[in-house]
N, C-alpha and C positions, 0 to 999 in steps of 0.2 A: 893143386896140392891142398889148398885151403878148403876147397869144396869137399874133397875126399875126407879130410880130417873132420869137418863139420858133419858130414853124412855119417861117418863112423861113430862120432859122439852121440848123434841123434839116435842112431840105431841101438847103441848101448843103453841109452836112457829108456827107449821104448821096451827093450828086453827086460830091463831091471825094474820097471814100474809095477807090473802086476804082483810080484812077490812082496814088494814094499807095501803095496796097498792092502794085501791080505794080512801082513804083519801089523799094520796100523789098526785093523779091525779085530785084533785078538781080544776076546772077551775076558781073558785072564789078566789083562793089564789094569792095574789099579788107576782109578781116576780121582785126582784130588786137586784142590786148588788151595794155595797158601796166600795169605795176605801179608803185607809188610808188618813185621813184628811177631808173626806166628813162629812157634818153635818148629824146627825142622823135624821131620819124622825120623825115627831111628832106622838106620840101614847098615848093612855089612858089606865091606869091600876087602880086597887084598891089598896089603901094603907093598912098598917097593922091595921088601924082604920076603914077600910071598907069605905073610902071616895074615890071618883073618883079624880085621879090626872093625869094631862097631863104633858108631858115632857116640853112643851112650857111654863108651869107655872114657871119653874126654869131657863129659858134662861136668861143668864146674871146675875143671882143671886148666884147660888151655883154650886158646882160640883155634878154630879149625878152618883151614883153607882147603877147598876141594878144587883141584885143577883137572879138567877133562881135555885130553889131547885126542881129538878126532883124527883117525887114520895115522896115529903116531908110529905104528910099526909096519905100515904097508909100503913105505917107500914112495908113496904118491903124493 
């Protein structure tokens, strides 16, 4: 049973790898590097109330904490 599960996971990884590799080579993705102390670039996200929020909206007003929940809504 464990071998079947491992083979299934390996097969899924092999199938998923080519699209991920193409996505990583996307020329439209911005490349930047930040050093400690650099200002974060401005970006726009949706809030928990589905409103558009920009980082610059909070500049000088509040501390900003960005939490990223990978696979939060997938049940996995």
